[in-house]
C-alpha positions in Angstrom: 0.0 0.0 0.0 2.9 2.4 0.6 3.7 2.5 -3.1 0.2 3.2 -4.1 0.1 6.0 -1.6 3.3 7.5 -2.9 2.2 7.1 -6.5 -1.2 8.8 -5.6 0.6 11.8 -4.1 3.0 12.2 -6.8 0.2 11.9 -9.4 -1.8 14.7 -7.9 0.9 17.4 -8.2 1.9 16.1 -11.6 -1.7 16.5 -12.9 -1.7 20.1 -11.6 1.7 21.0 -13.0 0.9 19.6 -16.6 -2.0 22.0 -17.3 0.4 24.9 -16.5 3.2 23.6 -18.6 1.0 22.7 -21.6 -0.4 26.2 -22.1 3.1 27.6 -21.6 4.6 25.4 -24.2 1.9 26.1 -26.6 2.3 29.8 -26.1 6.1 29.6 -26.9 5.3 27.5 -30.0 2.9 30.2 -31.2 
């Protein structure tokens, strides 16, 4: 269970960071 908890905690911030990086990358490409 420890691995699942760690993965869940890591997954949450990752999902929050991705939306920020995606628009930023698209902005730079444009």
